[in-house]
C-alpha positions in Angstrom: 32.8 69.5 123.8 33.0 65.8 122.9 36.5 65.9 121.8 37.6 67.8 124.8 36.2 65.0 127.0 38.2 62.5 125.1 36.1 61.3 122.2 37.7 61.0 118.7 34.3 60.2 116.6 30.6 59.6 116.1 28.2 57.0 115.4 25.8 59.1 113.4 21.9 58.5 114.0 19.7 58.5 110.8 17.0 60.7 112.5 16.6 63.9 113.4 18.9 66.2 111.6 21.8 64.1 112.6 22.5 62.1 108.9 20.2 61.5 106.0 21.2 58.6 104.1 19.1 59.3 101.0 20.6 62.6 100.8 24.0 60.8 101.1 23.5 58.6 98.5 22.3 61.2 95.9 23.2 64.7 97.1 26.7 65.9 95.8 28.7 67.4 98.6 26.5 66.2 101.3 28.7 63.6 102.7 31.9 65.9 102.5 29.6 68.7 104.8 28.8 66.0 107.3 32.8 65.2 107.5 33.7 69.0 107.5 31.3 69.5 110.3 32.8 66.8 112.6 36.4 67.6 111.6 35.8 71.4 112.7 34.9 69.9 116.3 37.9 67.4 116.2 35.8 64.0 115.5 35.3 61.6 113.0 32.5 59.0 112.0 33.1 55.3 112.5 29.3 53.7 111.9 25.6 55.2 111.3 22.7 53.9 113.1 19.1 53.3 111.6 17.4 51.7 114.5 13.8 53.3 114.3 13.1 52.5 110.7 14.8 49.0 110.9 12.3 48.3 113.8 9.5 48.5 110.9 10.5 46.1 108.6 9.6 43.0 110.4 7.2 44.3 113.5 3.4 44.1 113.2 3.0 47.7 112.7 0.6 49.7 115.3 0.3 53.4 116.3 3.5 52.9 118.4 5.5 52.9 115.1 3.9 56.4 114.1 6.4 58.3 116.8 9.4 56.7 115.7 9.4 56.7 112.0 9.9 59.5 109.6 6.5 60.8 107.9 7.8 59.4 104.7 7.9 55.9 106.0 4.9 56.1 108.0 3.0 57.2 105.0 -0.6 56.3 105.4 -0.1 53.8 108.3 -1.3 51.0 106.4 1.2 48.0 107.8 2.4 46.6 104.2 3.3 49.6 102.9 4.8 50.9 106.2 7.4 48.0 106.1 8.0 48.3 102.3 9.0 51.7 102.8 10.9 50.7 105.8 12.8 48.3 103.6 13.4 50.8 101.0 15.0 53.3 103.7 17.3 50.6 104.9 18.2 49.8 101.5 19.1 53.6 101.2 21.0 53.5 104.7 23.5 51.2 102.8 24.1 53.4 100.3 24.3 56.6 102.5 26.8 54.4 104.5 29.0 53.8 101.6 28.8 57.1 100.5 29.8 58.6 103.9 32.8 56.1 103.7 31.7 53.9 106.7 31.4 50.2 106.6 28.5 49.3 109.2 25.1 50.3 109.8 23.9 49.4 113.3 20.0 49.0 113.8 16.9 46.8 114.6 15.0 44.4 112.6 12.0 44.3 114.7 10.4 40.9 114.6 7.2 39.0 113.8 7.8 36.5 116.7 8.1 39.0 119.8 4.5 38.1 120.8 5.3 34.7 121.0 8.3 34.8 123.1 6.6 33.8 126.1 5.5 30.3 125.4 1.6 31.1 126.3 -0.4 30.3 124.3 2.5 27.7 123.3 4.4 28.4 120.5 5.2 25.3 118.1 8.5 24.7 116.4 6.4 25.2 113.1 5.3 28.8 114.4 9.0 29.9 115.2 10.3 28.4 111.9 7.4 30.4 109.9 8.8 33.5 111.8 12.6 33.2 110.9 11.5 32.5 107.3 9.2 35.6 107.3 12.4 37.8 108.7 14.7 36.1 106.2 12.3 36.8 103.3 12.2 40.5 104.4 16.0 41.0 104.9 17.7 39.1 102.3 16.6 41.9 99.6 17.7 44.2 102.1 21.2 42.4 102.6 21.7 42.0 99.0 21.9 46.0 98.9 24.1 46.1 101.7 26.6 43.6 99.7 26.3 45.5 96.7 27.3 48.7 98.6 30.2 47.0 100.7 28.6 47.5 104.0 27.6 45.3 106.6 24.7 45.6 109.1 24.9 44.9 112.6 21.9 44.1 114.6 21.7 45.2 118.1 20.7 42.1 120.0 17.8 43.4 122.1 14.3 42.5 123.4 11.8 42.9 120.6 14.2 42.0 118.0 14.6 38.9 115.8 17.6 38.3 118.2 17.5 39.0 121.9 19.9 36.5 123.4 22.7 34.0 122.2 20.1 31.3 121.2 17.7 33.7 119.1 21.1 35.1 117.4 22.1 31.7 116.6 18.6 31.1 114.9 18.7 34.5 113.2 22.1 33.5 111.5 20.7 30.3 110.4 17.8 31.7 109.0 19.9 33.8 106.9 22.4 31.0 105.9 25.1 32.8 107.6 25.7 35.4 105.2 28.4 37.9 105.8 26.4 41.0 105.3 24.4 40.2 108.7 26.3 40.4 112.2 25.9 42.2 115.6 26.3 45.3 117.5 27.4 43.7 120.8 25.4 45.6 123.7 26.1 43.9 127.0 23.5 46.0 128.9 20.6 44.1 126.7 21.8 40.8 127.7 22.8 40.6 131.7 19.7 41.4 133.2 18.0 38.7 131.3 20.2 36.1 132.9 22.0 35.9 129.3 25.8 35.2 128.9 27.1 38.5 128.1 30.5 37.1 128.0 29.5 33.8 126.4 28.0 35.8 123.6 31.3 37.5 122.4 33.0 34.0 122.0 30.0 32.5 120.4 29.6 35.3 117.7 33.4 36.8 117.7 33.7 36.9 113.9 30.1 38.3 113.7 30.7 41.4 116.0 30.7 44.2 113.5 30.2 47.2 116.3 30.3 47.5 120.2 28.3 49.6 122.5 29.7 50.2 125.7 26.7 50.7 128.1 26.1 49.3 131.9 23.3 48.1 133.3 22.2 47.3 137.3 20.3 44.4 138.4 18.7 43.8 141.9 19.7 40.9 144.3 16.2 40.7 145.7 12.9 40.8 144.4 11.1 43.9 143.2 7.8 44.9 142.0 8.4 45.4 138.5 10.5 42.3 137.5 12.6 41.6 134.3 9.5 42.8 132.1 9.4 46.1 133.9 6.0 46.1 135.2 4.9 49.2 132.9 7.5 51.4 135.0 9.5 54.1 133.6 13.3 53.6 133.7 14.8 55.1 136.9 11.5 53.8 139.0 12.6 52.5 142.6 10.2 49.4 142.0 12.2 48.2 139.0 14.3 45.0 139.1 17.1 46.6 136.5 18.1 49.9 134.9 20.5 51.1 132.7 23.9 52.8 134.2 26.4 54.9 133.0 29.7 52.6 132.4 31.2 51.5 135.7 28.2 52.0 138.1 26.3 49.1 137.0 27.2 45.3 137.4 29.0 44.5 134.3 32.8 43.5 134.2 34.3 45.5 131.7 37.7 44.3 132.1 36.4 40.8 131.3 34.3 42.5 128.2 37.4 44.1 126.9 39.5 41.0 127.4 37.0 38.8 125.6 36.9 41.3 122.7 40.7 41.2 122.7 40.6 37.2 122.4 38.1 37.0 119.3 40.1 39.7 117.6 37.5 42.7 117.7 39.2 45.7 116.1 36.2 48.1 115.9 35.0 51.2 117.9 33.8 51.2 121.4 31.0 53.2 121.3 29.5 54.5 124.6 25.8 54.6 124.3 25.0 56.5 127.2 21.8 56.0 129.3 21.4 56.6 133.1 17.9 58.0 134.3 19.7 59.2 137.6 22.9 61.2 136.4 23.1 64.4 134.4 24.3 63.3 130.8 26.8 65.7 130.2 28.7 64.6 133.6 27.9 61.0 132.4 29.6 61.5 129.1 32.4 62.9 130.4 33.0 60.2 133.4 31.9 57.0 130.9 34.8 58.0 128.5 37.4 58.7 131.2 36.2 55.5 132.9 36.7 53.3 129.7 39.9 54.8 129.0 41.3 53.7 132.1 40.2 50.3 131.6 41.4 49.8 128.0 44.9 48.9 127.0 47.0 47.8 124.1 46.6 44.1 123.8 49.7 41.5 124.3 51.4 40.6 121.1 53.1 37.5 123.0 52.6 36.0 126.5 54.4 37.7 129.3 56.3 34.3 129.9 57.5 33.9 126.5 61.4 34.8 127.3 61.1 31.1 128.7 59.8 29.1 125.7 61.7 27.3 123.5 62.1 29.0 119.9 58.6 28.5 118.0 56.4 27.7 121.2 55.1 31.1 121.8 52.2 31.2 124.0 48.5 30.9 122.5 47.9 34.6 122.7 50.7 35.3 120.4 49.2 36.3 116.6 45.7 36.9 118.2 46.0 40.4 119.6 43.5 42.8 118.0 45.1 45.2 115.5 43.9 48.1 117.6 40.4 49.9 117.6 39.5 52.2 114.8 38.4 54.5 117.5 35.2 55.3 118.9 31.7 56.1 118.0 28.5 57.5 119.3 25.1 59.4 117.9 25.2 63.1 117.0 22.9 64.5 119.8 23.9 66.6 122.4 21.2 65.1 124.7 23.2 61.6 125.0 25.4 59.2 124.9 29.0 59.2 123.9 31.7 57.1 122.0 34.5 55.2 123.4 38.3 55.8 123.2 40.9 53.6 121.2 42.7 51.5 123.1 45.3 51.1 120.6 46.7 54.8 121.3 46.4 56.3 124.5 47.2 59.8 123.3 44.2 59.8 121.0 40.9 61.4 122.0 37.6 59.1 121.6 34.0 59.4 120.0 31.3 61.8 120.7 27.7 62.0 121.9 25.3 59.2 121.1 21.5 60.0 120.9 19.9 59.0 124.5 16.4 59.2 122.5 17.6 55.9 120.5 15.2 52.8 120.9 18.3 50.8 121.9 17.7 51.6 125.5 
């Protein structure tokens, strides 16, 4: 089904029965079975996602986490033990990704600072510094495992994480001394409705964009009962001030996004994370892939007016073109989203369904 819609690959989730990183790292034949299953459906794999367990590495743990964590990670529910087991599982994700042959694990970090984001009671610079040090203390050992495995972690910049806009993303990188194992899964839908500069993020962190989710978002021009924080209203409620949309049906400028990704040399997958509370998911997955294919294009190798230039004076874009996307990705549940097409080859099919139950909504 997914390949027939134009997808060429998947971003496998480390929850449900999609991908078990611990089995991948320790069980002979497990990853071959994953590749064989995907190949049978005309698909490949470009990344794995471990958002749910990653959330528990830095969060203050409460009963909400039990519904998203595997039983072996939740255990007795004592916060210290949950965070410790979550960190072990993230290290296993690095080993599992390497065994599968992928170079990126997408996910969340949680945050010891989220309750202090709104500045009342006032937060001090020292409180923020301590929270960032705690994040670094918890994540540096995890990232050591990523480095040993030759795999990178891509944080989906998102409310409730240590980084949720450009300013906080910069602080997170500084806290880790800029180590190369840590970068970002670019998802503009989590930035724009906040008023954050979703195009500026690409230019500021271009060399740290290890993966990209293509998902649209709509926000209201006029005041609504539920503001930017949602007012406890469910997705799709007419009183919300913003909601996720299928690609091309929100307010994001995807042509500008793709051109910005070209300029910074992004060469990874465009993974359609499909979430739209008002649309049938299969219709949306098919339509989103078609729309993104219509927008993607091979980047210019040189300026269109280069013919008028003196030898050796080619325009600034020459040499800056991305080498071509590896393909698309998505998480493996028929209940959800999809992955994006490869703009480097118009004849190539694109990714596969992504799990709509992902908290990266």
